[in-house]
C-alpha positions as CSV (number, residue, x, y, z in Angstrom):
1,M,4.6,31.3,41.6
2,L,3.5,29.0,44.6
3,E,5.3,31.5,46.8
4,N,3.4,30.8,50.1
5,L,3.8,27.1,49.8
6,T,7.5,27.4,49.0
7,Q,8.1,29.6,52.1
8,R,6.2,27.3,54.4
9,L,8.0,24.2,53.2
10,A,11.4,25.9,53.5
11,K,10.6,26.6,57.2
12,V,9.6,23.0,57.7
13,M,13.0,21.8,56.4
14,K,14.9,24.2,58.6
15,T,13.2,22.8,61.8
16,I,14.6,19.3,61.2
17,R,18.3,20.2,60.7
18,G,20.9,19.1,63.2
19,E,19.5,15.6,63.8
20,A,21.6,12.5,63.3
21,R,18.9,10.6,61.4
22,L,15.3,10.7,60.5
23,T,13.2,9.4,63.4
24,E,9.5,8.8,63.9
25,A,9.4,11.8,66.2
26,N,11.1,14.4,64.0
27,V,9.5,13.2,60.8
28,A,6.0,13.4,62.5
29,D,6.8,17.0,63.6
30,A,7.9,17.9,60.1
31,L,5.0,16.2,58.4
32,R,2.5,18.0,60.6
33,E,3.9,21.3,59.3
34,V,3.9,19.9,55.7
35,R,0.2,19.0,56.1
36,V,-0.7,22.5,57.3
37,A,1.3,24.0,54.4
38,L,-0.5,21.9,51.8
39,L,-3.9,22.6,53.3
40,E,-3.2,26.4,53.4
41,A,-2.2,26.1,49.7
42,D,-5.8,24.8,49.1
43,V,-4.7,21.2,48.2
44,A,-7.6,18.8,48.3
45,L,-7.8,17.0,51.7
46,P,-7.7,13.4,50.3
47,V,-4.7,14.4,48.3
48,V,-2.9,15.8,51.4
49,R,-3.7,12.6,53.4
50,E,-2.3,10.3,50.7
51,F,0.8,12.5,50.1
52,V,1.7,12.8,53.8
53,A,1.2,9.0,54.3
54,R,3.5,8.2,51.4
55,V,6.2,10.6,52.6
56,K,6.0,9.2,56.1
57,E,6.3,5.6,54.8
58,K,9.4,6.5,52.6
59,A,11.1,8.8,55.2
60,L,11.0,6.8,58.4
61,G,14.2,5.1,59.2
62,E,16.0,6.3,56.1
63,E,19.7,6.5,56.8
64,V,21.4,9.9,56.2
65,V,23.8,9.3,53.4
66,G,27.3,10.9,53.5
67,S,27.1,14.5,54.4
68,L,23.4,14.9,53.9
69,T,21.5,16.2,56.9
70,P,18.1,14.8,57.8
71,G,16.5,17.9,56.4
72,Q,18.1,17.3,53.0
73,A,17.2,13.6,53.1
74,L,13.6,14.6,53.9
75,I,13.6,17.2,51.1
76,G,14.7,14.3,48.8
77,V,11.7,12.2,49.8
78,V,9.2,15.1,49.6
79,H,10.6,16.1,46.2
80,R,10.1,12.6,44.8
81,E,6.6,12.3,46.2
82,L,5.7,15.8,44.8
83,V,6.9,14.7,41.4
84,H,4.8,11.5,41.7
85,L,1.8,13.5,42.8
86,M,1.9,15.8,39.8
87,G,2.4,13.0,37.3
88,D,6.0,11.7,37.3
89,A,7.0,13.0,33.9
90,N,5.9,15.4,31.2
91,E,3.4,13.9,28.7
92,D,3.4,15.4,25.3
93,L,0.5,15.8,22.9
94,D,-0.3,12.7,20.9
95,L,-0.5,14.1,17.3
96,A,0.5,10.9,15.5
97,V,-2.7,10.5,13.5
98,A,-3.9,11.2,10.0
99,P,-4.2,15.0,9.7
100,P,-5.9,17.0,10.9
101,A,-5.3,16.0,14.5
102,V,-8.2,17.5,16.4
103,I,-7.6,19.1,19.8
104,L,-10.8,19.9,21.7
105,M,-10.5,22.7,24.3
106,A,-13.0,22.4,27.3
107,G,-13.5,24.5,30.4
108,L,-15.5,27.1,32.2
109,Q,-16.0,30.6,31.0
110,G,-13.2,32.9,32.3
111,S,-10.7,30.0,32.7
112,G,-8.5,31.4,29.9
113,K,-9.7,28.8,27.3
114,T,-9.7,31.1,24.3
115,T,-6.3,32.6,25.1
116,T,-4.9,29.2,25.7
117,T,-6.1,28.1,22.3
118,G,-4.2,30.9,20.7
119,K,-1.1,30.2,22.9
120,L,-1.2,26.5,22.0
121,A,-1.6,27.2,18.3
122,K,1.5,29.4,18.4
123,F,3.4,26.7,20.4
124,L,2.5,24.1,17.8
125,K,3.6,26.3,15.0
126,E,6.9,27.4,16.4
127,E,8.0,24.5,18.6
128,R,6.4,21.5,16.8
129,R,6.6,23.0,13.2
130,K,2.9,22.3,12.6
131,K,0.4,24.2,10.5
132,P,-2.5,24.8,13.0
133,L,-6.1,26.0,12.2
134,V,-8.2,27.4,15.0
135,V,-12.0,27.7,15.1
136,S,-14.4,29.0,17.8
137,C,-17.6,27.0,18.5
138,D,-18.7,29.5,21.1
139,V,-21.7,30.9,19.3
140,Y,-23.1,32.4,22.5
141,R,-20.3,35.0,22.8
142,P,-19.5,36.8,19.5
143,A,-16.7,38.5,21.4
144,A,-15.0,35.1,21.9
145,I,-15.0,34.5,18.1
146,A,-13.5,37.9,17.5
147,Q,-10.9,37.4,20.3
148,L,-9.8,34.1,18.8
149,E,-9.5,35.7,15.3
150,T,-7.3,38.4,16.8
151,L,-5.1,35.9,18.6
152,A,-4.8,33.8,15.5
153,A,-3.6,36.8,13.6
154,Q,-1.0,37.6,16.3
155,A,0.2,34.0,16.4
156,G,0.4,33.9,12.6
157,V,-1.9,30.8,12.3
158,D,-5.0,30.1,10.2
159,F,-8.5,31.0,11.5
160,F,-11.7,29.4,10.4
161,P,-14.6,31.9,10.7
162,S,-17.8,31.1,12.6
163,H,-20.9,33.2,13.5
164,A,-23.5,33.4,16.2
165,G,-26.6,31.4,15.3
166,E,-24.8,28.5,13.7
167,K,-24.7,25.1,15.3
168,P,-21.4,24.3,17.0
169,V,-21.3,20.8,15.4
170,D,-21.9,22.2,11.9
171,I,-19.1,24.7,12.5
172,A,-16.7,22.0,13.7
173,R,-17.4,19.7,10.7
174,R,-16.9,22.5,8.2
175,A,-13.6,23.4,9.9
176,V,-12.4,19.8,9.7
177,D,-13.2,19.8,5.9
178,W,-11.5,23.1,5.4
179,A,-8.4,21.8,7.3
180,K,-8.2,18.7,5.1
181,R,-8.4,20.8,1.9
182,H,-5.8,23.4,3.1
183,Y,-3.3,20.9,4.6
184,N,-3.7,22.0,8.2
185,D,-2.2,19.2,10.2
186,V,-3.8,20.3,13.6
187,L,-7.3,21.7,14.3
188,L,-7.8,23.4,17.6
189,V,-11.5,23.8,18.6
190,D,-12.4,26.4,21.2
191,T,-15.8,25.4,22.8
192,A,-18.3,27.4,24.7
193,G,-18.0,27.8,28.5
194,R,-20.4,28.7,31.2
195,L,-20.0,30.4,34.6
196,A,-20.9,27.1,36.2
197,I,-21.3,23.5,35.1
198,D,-24.8,22.8,33.6
199,E,-26.4,20.0,31.6
200,A,-26.7,22.0,28.4
201,M,-23.0,22.8,28.2
202,M,-22.0,19.2,29.0
203,A,-24.4,17.8,26.4
204,E,-23.1,20.2,23.7
205,I,-19.5,19.4,24.3
206,A,-20.2,15.7,24.4
207,E,-21.9,16.0,21.0
208,L,-18.9,17.9,19.7
209,H,-16.6,15.1,21.0
210,R,-18.7,12.4,19.3
211,A,-18.7,14.3,16.0
212,L,-15.0,15.2,16.0
213,E,-13.4,12.2,17.7
214,P,-10.5,14.4,18.9
215,V,-7.1,12.9,19.4
216,E,-6.7,15.3,22.4
217,T,-9.4,16.7,24.8
218,L,-7.8,19.2,27.0
219,F,-9.4,20.6,30.1
220,V,-8.4,24.2,30.7
221,V,-8.6,25.2,34.4
222,D,-7.8,28.5,36.2
223,S,-5.3,27.5,38.9
224,M,-6.2,30.5,41.0
225,Q,-9.6,28.9,41.7
226,G,-7.9,26.5,44.1
227,Q,-10.3,23.9,45.5
228,D,-13.1,24.9,43.1
229,A,-10.8,24.2,40.2
230,V,-10.4,20.6,41.4
231,N,-14.1,20.1,41.7
232,V,-14.8,21.4,38.2
233,A,-12.0,19.2,36.8
234,K,-13.6,16.2,38.4
235,A,-17.0,17.0,36.9
236,F,-15.5,17.4,33.4
237,S,-13.4,14.2,33.7
238,E,-16.6,12.3,34.5
239,A,-18.5,13.8,31.5
240,L,-15.7,13.7,28.9
241,P,-12.9,11.3,28.1
242,L,-10.2,13.9,28.9
243,T,-6.6,13.3,27.7
244,G,-4.9,16.1,29.6
245,V,-5.2,19.3,31.7
246,V,-3.9,22.9,31.0
247,L,-3.4,25.0,34.2
248,T,-3.7,28.7,33.4
249,K,-2.6,31.8,35.4
250,L,-0.1,29.7,37.3
251,D,2.2,32.7,37.6
252,G,-0.5,34.4,39.7
253,D,-1.2,31.5,42.0
254,A,0.6,32.0,45.3
255,R,-1.1,28.9,46.8
256,G,-0.7,26.3,44.1
257,G,-3.4,23.8,45.4
258,A,-4.8,23.2,41.9
259,A,-1.4,22.2,40.5
260,L,-0.9,19.6,43.3
261,S,-4.5,18.3,43.3
262,V,-5.8,18.2,39.7
263,R,-3.6,15.3,38.5
264,N,-4.6,13.1,41.5
265,V,-8.3,13.9,41.3
266,T,-8.8,13.5,37.5
267,G,-6.2,10.9,36.8
268,K,-5.2,12.9,33.7
269,P,-1.7,14.4,33.1
270,I,-1.1,18.2,33.3
271,K,0.3,18.8,29.8
272,F,0.8,22.6,29.9
273,A,1.0,25.5,32.3
274,G,-0.1,29.0,31.3
275,V,2.1,31.8,32.6
276,G,1.6,35.5,31.7
277,E,-0.7,37.2,29.2
278,K,1.7,37.0,26.2
279,L,1.1,34.3,23.5
280,T,4.5,32.9,24.3
281,G,3.3,32.3,27.9
282,L,2.6,28.5,27.6
283,E,5.1,26.0,29.0
284,P,5.0,22.2,28.8
285,F,4.4,21.0,32.4
286,H,7.3,19.1,33.9
287,P,6.4,17.6,37.4
288,D,10.1,17.3,38.4
289,R,10.8,21.0,37.6
290,M,7.6,22.2,39.3
291,A,8.5,20.2,42.4
292,S,11.9,21.8,42.5
293,R,10.4,25.2,42.3
294,I,7.9,24.4,45.1
295,L,10.8,23.4,47.3
296,G,12.7,26.5,46.5
297,M,15.4,24.7,44.4
298,G,14.6,26.7,41.3
299,D,14.1,25.5,37.7
300,I,17.4,25.9,35.9
301,L,16.5,23.6,33.0
302,S,13.5,25.8,32.1
303,L,15.7,28.8,32.5
304,V,18.2,27.4,30.0
305,E,15.4,26.5,27.6
306,E,14.0,30.1,27.8
307,A,17.5,31.4,27.1
308,K,17.9,29.3,24.0
309,K,14.5,30.5,22.7
310,G,15.0,34.1,23.7
311,V,18.5,34.8,22.6
312,D,19.0,35.8,19.0
313,E,22.1,33.9,17.9
314,Q,22.8,36.2,15.0
315,E,22.8,39.2,17.2
316,A,25.1,37.4,19.7
317,K,27.5,36.6,16.9
318,K,27.5,40.2,15.7
319,L,28.2,41.5,19.2
320,A,31.1,39.0,19.6
321,E,32.6,40.0,16.2
322,K,32.3,43.7,17.3
323,F,34.3,42.9,20.4
324,K,36.9,41.0,18.4
325,K,37.5,44.0,16.1
326,G,37.9,46.2,19.1
327,K,34.8,48.2,18.6
328,G,33.1,49.5,21.8
329,F,29.8,48.4,23.4
330,D,27.3,51.1,22.6
331,L,23.8,52.0,23.7
332,E,22.3,50.2,20.7
333,D,23.9,47.0,21.9
334,F,22.6,47.7,25.4
335,K,19.1,48.1,24.0
336,G,19.5,44.8,22.1
337,Q,20.4,43.0,25.3
338,I,17.3,44.4,27.1
339,Q,15.1,43.3,24.2
340,Q,16.5,39.7,24.4
341,M,15.8,39.7,28.1
342,K,12.2,40.7,27.4
343,N,12.0,37.9,24.8
344,M,12.9,35.5,27.7
345,G,9.9,36.7,29.7
346,G,11.5,39.6,31.5
347,L,13.4,39.7,34.8
348,S,10.4,38.6,36.9
349,S,10.1,35.4,34.8
350,L,13.8,34.6,35.1
351,I,13.9,35.3,38.8
352,D,10.9,33.0,39.4
353,K,13.0,30.1,38.1
354,L,16.0,30.7,40.3
355,P,16.6,28.9,43.6
356,A,14.9,30.4,46.7
357,Q,18.0,32.0,48.1
358,F,18.7,33.9,44.9
359,Q,15.0,34.9,44.7
360,Q,15.2,36.3,48.2
361,A,18.4,38.2,47.5
362,A,16.9,39.7,44.4
363,A,13.7,40.7,46.3
364,Q,15.7,42.3,49.2
365,A,18.3,44.1,47.1
366,P,17.2,47.6,46.4
367,Q,19.6,47.8,43.4
368,T,17.7,45.1,41.5
369,M,16.5,46.2,38.1
370,D,12.9,45.2,37.7
371,D,10.9,44.9,34.4
372,R,9.6,48.5,34.8
373,A,13.1,49.8,35.0
374,L,14.1,47.9,31.9
375,R,11.2,49.4,30.0
376,R,12.2,52.9,31.2
377,I,15.7,52.4,30.0
378,E,14.5,51.2,26.6
379,G,12.3,54.3,26.4
380,I,15.2,56.6,27.1
381,I,17.4,54.9,24.5
382,N,14.6,55.1,21.9
383,S,14.5,58.9,22.5
384,M,18.1,59.2,21.4
385,T,19.4,59.8,17.9
386,P,21.6,57.1,16.2
387,Q,24.7,59.3,16.8
388,E,23.9,59.6,20.5
389,R,23.5,55.9,20.9
390,A,26.8,55.2,19.2
391,K,28.7,58.0,21.0
392,P,27.0,58.7,24.4
393,E,29.8,61.2,25.3
394,V,28.1,63.8,22.9
395,I,25.1,63.9,25.2
396,K,25.3,67.2,27.1
397,A,22.7,69.2,29.1
398,S,20.5,70.3,26.2
399,R,20.4,66.8,24.7
400,K,19.6,65.3,28.1
401,R,16.6,67.6,28.5
402,R,15.4,66.6,25.0
403,I,15.8,62.9,25.6
404,A,14.1,63.1,29.0
405,A,11.1,64.9,27.5
406,G,10.9,62.3,24.7
407,A,11.0,59.4,27.2
408,G,8.7,61.1,29.7
409,V,11.2,60.9,32.5
410,P,13.2,63.4,34.7
411,V,16.6,64.4,33.5
412,Q,18.1,62.5,36.5
413,E,16.9,59.2,35.0
414,V,18.9,60.0,31.8
415,N,22.0,60.8,34.0
416,K,21.5,57.5,35.9
417,L,21.4,55.5,32.7
418,L,24.5,57.2,31.3
419,N,26.4,56.5,34.6
420,Q,25.3,52.8,34.5
421,F,26.3,52.5,30.9
422,G,29.7,54.1,31.5
423,D,30.3,51.5,34.2
424,M,29.2,48.7,31.8
425,Q,31.5,50.0,29.1
426,K,34.4,49.6,31.6
427,V,33.4,46.0,32.3
428,M,33.2,45.3,28.5
429,K,36.7,46.7,28.0
430,Q,38.0,44.4,30.8
431,M,36.3,41.4,29.0
432,Q,38.0,42.4,25.7
433,K,41.4,42.4,27.5
434,G,40.6,39.1,29.1
435,G,41.3,40.3,32.6
436,L,38.8,38.3,34.7
437,A,40.0,39.7,38.0
438,K,39.9,43.2,36.7
439,M,36.4,42.6,35.3
440,M,35.1,41.3,38.6
441,R,36.5,44.3,40.4
442,A,34.8,46.5,37.8
443,M,31.5,44.6,38.3
444,K,31.5,45.5,42.0
445,G,31.3,49.2,41.0
446,V,28.5,48.5,38.5
447,M,26.0,46.5,40.7
448,P,25.3,49.1,43.4
449,R,24.1,51.5,40.7
450,M,21.6,49.2,39.1
451,R,18.4,50.7,40.4
């Protein structure tokens, strides 16, 4: 995420190291590079000008405190201004109204609006303990209605049926009535999009807004559109009283211009960021955390939150009890750990939230286990019998051939997994004995084999 911008800004900060204080000359040189980095990231020109001016004003003459280098001091200034640029703090949805609280989803076709509706419904159900109802008013694309119905089933939320040929306003009014009678406290309305902004679309969504009087009107925008995304956001904000923005496909945006521009241009807070295709891939947008990621500092708070959500506490307790009783760590336990990592978004999602130096180490190390390797390991374990998972030592040549055929991998992959697992068992035994020094020595033997 925002990879190019992060790399450029990291280089900028390196150039200013070694100075005794921030001066007009070295700040000017650094900010020239910052300006180029932001423009390359497709940040809107007026936004770049304002940002650079604010950083220059705050940075000039700032004394270097304690052991901080000028580079670190300038990073502090840039970080604070990035946070301010993206909205200072996370702004939550305002659902404190008589139910149902109506959330109107607006945006162009292909921006991820329908998928975001499903993700937001799941988020509200699981994180806010709400009972959402979703409805599609996109009567021009029957596939959009079917897609939302499928997403609602996957998210485990209520779906209100609609059909091509009906009037969007009539659908929305019936959905509100249904929500009241069935005690749904939130109604999410997916609207029709177009390939480009036109008068008919704006008139339709404005009519829906008047009829529904939504508590939240969220503009869904594809962050990979860069400068175009900002222009579209501006047009929607002029036509509708938006309350917030949802940036989709942020995990695929190497430039990041939309994330830095859209708040400034629309004046509306970015409330959520869409990452990944899964229904769990929607995160509340925190400007301070995003600024840290852009500057290569990582996002440890989000990483901890992902861990809390992804880790099954009951399974963790069971594993701890197993260790206490002296029972060994088997392949079924190994598989459980892999599944919990997948619940946290996989290795790629975790690495993306680490500070830059750790990301670079992970990218350069050939031994790093990627998500594909984890899936392969899970497939191999699934091809084993319960006895083989509990006692891997029984797996000899004929069993290896059968397991490899079942998992669709060469026998060498089965051997590699068994070798890795043997090393992990040694580490677990050291943990049981409480020998930290021995465990660390054992870990040195494990890591090079993680391929």
